[in-house]
Structures are given as C-alpha cells and as structure tokens.
VOBALUM-769420 format. One record per residue (C-alpha): residue in three letters; y, x, z. Coordinates in steps of 0.25 Angstrom, whole numbers, plus 5000, padded with zeros to 4 digits. Example, Ala and Ser with C-alpha at 12.3 -4.5 7.8 and 13.67 -1.06 7.14 Angstrom:
<sites>
ALA498250495031
SER499650555029
</sites>
This chain:
<sites>
MET470850565285
LYS471550615272
LYS470850505264
TRP471450395273
ILE472850455272
MET472750455257
LEU472250315257
VAL473350265266
LEU474350335256
LEU473750275244
ILE473850135251
GLY475250155255
ILE475650195241
GLY474950075235
ILE475649985244
LEU477050045241
ALA476750035226
TYR476249885228
GLN477549855234
GLY478249915223
ARG478850025231
VAL478350145224
TYR479450245227
ILE478550345234
TRP477650345221
ALA478850355213
ALA479450475221
PHE478250555218
ASN477950515203
GLN479250495197
PRO479750615188
GLN481050545189
MET481250585203
PHE482050705207
PHE481950735222
ASP482850865223
PRO484250835219
VAL484850945210
LEU486350945212
ASP487151015200
GLN488151115204
VAL488651165190
ALA488951095177
ALA489551145164
PRO490951115162
LEU491250985155
VAL491650995141
LYS493150985138
GLU493050865129
LEU492250745136
GLY492750645126
THR493750535127
VAL492850445136
PRO492050535144
ILE490950475153
LEU490050555163
SER488550515163
PHE487750575175
SER486250555176
LYS485850665186
THR484550625193
ASN484150675207
GLY483350545210
PHE482550455201
ARG482850495186
HIS482950385176
HIS482550465164
GLN482550365153
ALA483750285158
ILE484650405159
ALA484250445145
ALA484450305140
ALA485750295147
THR486250425142
GLN485950385127
MET486650245130
PHE487850315135
ASP487950405123
SER487750285114
LEU488850205121
ALA489750325120
SER489650345105
GLU489950195103
ASN491150195113
GLY491850325112
TRP491350375126
GLN490850515129
PHE489650535139
PHE489450665147
HIS488050655152
THR487650745163
GLU486650765175
ASN487450875181
GLY488150835194
ALA489050955193
TYR489850885183
PHE490350795194
THR491650865198
ALA493050795199
ASP493550865186
ASN492350835178
LEU492350685182
ALA493750665180
ARG493450685165
PHE492550565164
ARG492950425162
LEU491650375168
VAL490450425176
ILE489150365174
LEU487950395183
SER486750365174
HIS485550355183
LYS486050465192
SER485150475204
GLY485050555217
THR485950655223
THR486650715211
TRP487950765215
THR488450875225
ALA489550835235
SER490650885227
GLN490050815214
ARG489950685223
LEU491450695227
ALA491850715212
LEU491150585208
ARG491650515220
GLU493150555217
TYR492950525203
VAL492650375206
GLU493550355218
LYS494750415210
GLY494550315198
GLY493250355190
THR492150255186
LEU490650285189
ILE489550205183
ALA488150215190
LEU486850175183
HIS485550135189
ALA484950255197
ALA486350295201
GLY486250185211
ASP484850205216
ALA484350255230
SER484450405226
ASN486050395226
LEU486250345240
GLU486450485246
TRP487950495242
ARG488550385251
TRP489850375243
TYR489050345230
ALA488050245237
GLN489250165243
GLU490250175233
VAL489550185219
ILE488350105222
ARG488750025234
THR487349975237
LYS485950045240
PHE484850045230
VAL483549995236
ASN482449985226
HIS482049915213
PRO480849845208
MET479649935207
ARG478449845203
GLN479249785191
HIS480149905189
ILE480949855177
GLN481149705177
GLN481949605168
ALA483049535177
THR484249445175
LEU485549505179
THR486749425182
VAL488049475176
GLU489149445186
ASN490349505178
LEU490349475164
LYS491749535162
HIS491349675165
PRO491249775153
ALA489849795157
THR489449655157
ARG490349575148
HIS489349575137
LEU488249505146
SER487949365150
SER487849325164
GLN486349345164
TRP485749475159
GLN484349505158
ARG483749645158
ALA482649735164
ASP482949855173
GLU482549915186
TRP483249825196
TYR483949905208
ASN483949835222
PHE485049865232
ASP485149855247
ILE486349765246
SER487149705235
PRO488449785232
ARG489149655228
GLN490249665239
ASN490649805236
THR490549795220
ASN490749715208
VAL489449665203
LEU489249655188
VAL487749625187
SER486749575197
LEU485249555196
ASP484549415198
GLU483349455206
ASN482649315203
SER482449375188
TYR481549485192
ASP480749535204
PRO481549625213
GLU480249655221
ASP480549715235
GLY482049745233
ALA482649605230
MET484149605234
GLY484349455232
LYS485349375225
ASP486449475225
HIS485849595217
PRO486949675209
ILE486449775199
VAL487849815192
TRP489149825200
TRP490449905200
HIS491549935210
ASN492750015213
VAL492650145221
GLU494150175225
ALA494850205212
GLY493550215204
ARG492450115199
VAL490850125200
LEU489850035192
PHE488350035196
ASN487349985186
ALA485949975193
MET485349945179
GLY484850035168
HIS483450095173
THR482750075160
GLN482950155148
SER482950025140
SER484149975147
TYR485050075139
SER484650005126
GLU484849855130
PRO486049805123
ASP486649725135
TYR486449845144
LEU487049945134
LEU488349855133
PHE488249845149
MET488249995150
GLN489350005139
GLY490249905147
MET489949985160
ILE490450105153
GLU491650035147
TRP492049985161
GLY491850125167
LEU492850175157
GLU493950075159
VAL495250135163
LYS495550075177
</sites>
C-alpha cells in the first residue's frame, strides 16, 4: 500500500513539474523561502544627519528572497547616490516604519520586500506617509502573491493581483512597449525595449486604475500557462490620495542592475520619486 502511495505522489509531482507548476517542489527546496514571518518591534534611533536627499530602501523578506537581486539593487542604489547627491538608508528592520521616521525621508523604495513585514502600527505609518503626500516605489517581489494579506497595500499600491510567471523558461527575452516616452524613467528609451527578465502575470490589467508606463508584448516570448493577453502592463504609477506610488514588476535578475538602459530607467524612476509635487 505504501509503495502505491509513493508511486501516486511521484507521478503527481511529475505531472505538476511537466506543466511548469513546480511551486510545491519550490516550497520545500528553496532556501529563499521564509515561512514564519518575523516582525521587528525595535529599531535603533535614526542618525541625526540622513543627508540632503535621504531615501529609505527596505528589503525585508518574509516570503521568497531575491538574494542576488537585492544585493545588486543595493549596490546600484549606492552607485546612483554617489553620482546624484542622494543618500540611501538601507534596512530590513520594519520597526523603522514610524510616522516620525518616515517623515524624514524624501522617498521610500521597497526593494524586493516580500511577505508580511510590518506590524499594524508600522502599516499605518506607511499608509499615512503615502496618503499625506509621500512617494513609494515598489520593485518586483514587492508585488508578488506574498503581499496580498494587507488589503490596503494590495488594492492601493499594486492595484492588481499577481498570478504566476513562466516556469519552464524562467527568464526570457521579450519585447516591451514603452507607452510614455516623457516620463523621467522612460525618456531615454525608444518605443520598443528588448530585455530579459522573469515576467509577472496578473489576474487583470490595472490600466483603468493607474498610468501605464511600460507593457509587455506576449507575442515576443512564451507566457506559458499565465497569458494575460494583449493588455499586459509591467510598470505603472498612480496617485494614492495626496501621495504617489510606482510599481515596477521587472528586476528579478542580478544582471538587470548592470544593464545600461535599466540603470537609466531606475535613475529616472528615483528622480520622479524625488520630484517636488
């Protein structure tokens, strides 16, 4: 009887893998996965001098951890900071999210943050920061399925629901359509942009509730089982009361952060985030 059970399990896992849905395997074989959220309660006081253009970079992980991408993004941020006179405060401690602390930053970037990362009071501090005029930029994993628990974040920051991404061909070259060539993040690009990444699929297009900057041409790669169709936004921004939010679903790979066009894209995104409204 035990042999039959084992055989059925193996066949079932094999079928899932064949279809590209290897999430069960991934859950038990990924050192990047963190199943038990750790919520920070205490943080050291912020230094008195954060610089003239202080930016908070938060990469707390209580879901899938993009080890290489986080490290590469942090290095890129520091390089851009030295070139542009910005100052980054990098942290993975959610206890820094208080009203007083956030008020000291010109911009907050969620660098592949995943999972439940804030207590109720920390969530409230971030929400009020945005709604009262702050700018929030969320990168890649900050919009994956692990971030759906906080309803306000899911509805107001991301404004759509992550479904999946290609698994059989995980990283693929694709053609992007740049829909706004005047935005600081995209003004250096042409109307078509080719690059490789892990392409997120969403349940619906957020186009009706946001401003799409870049969309994905599904005819240029294999979306496998998660095709969205003709309307497949991948970067967008919108207002949240007095504040602004930008979500960039790209940036899974370490190599993204050394691509010349992607570096300029990220620099422009930060410049937009620092604009005085």
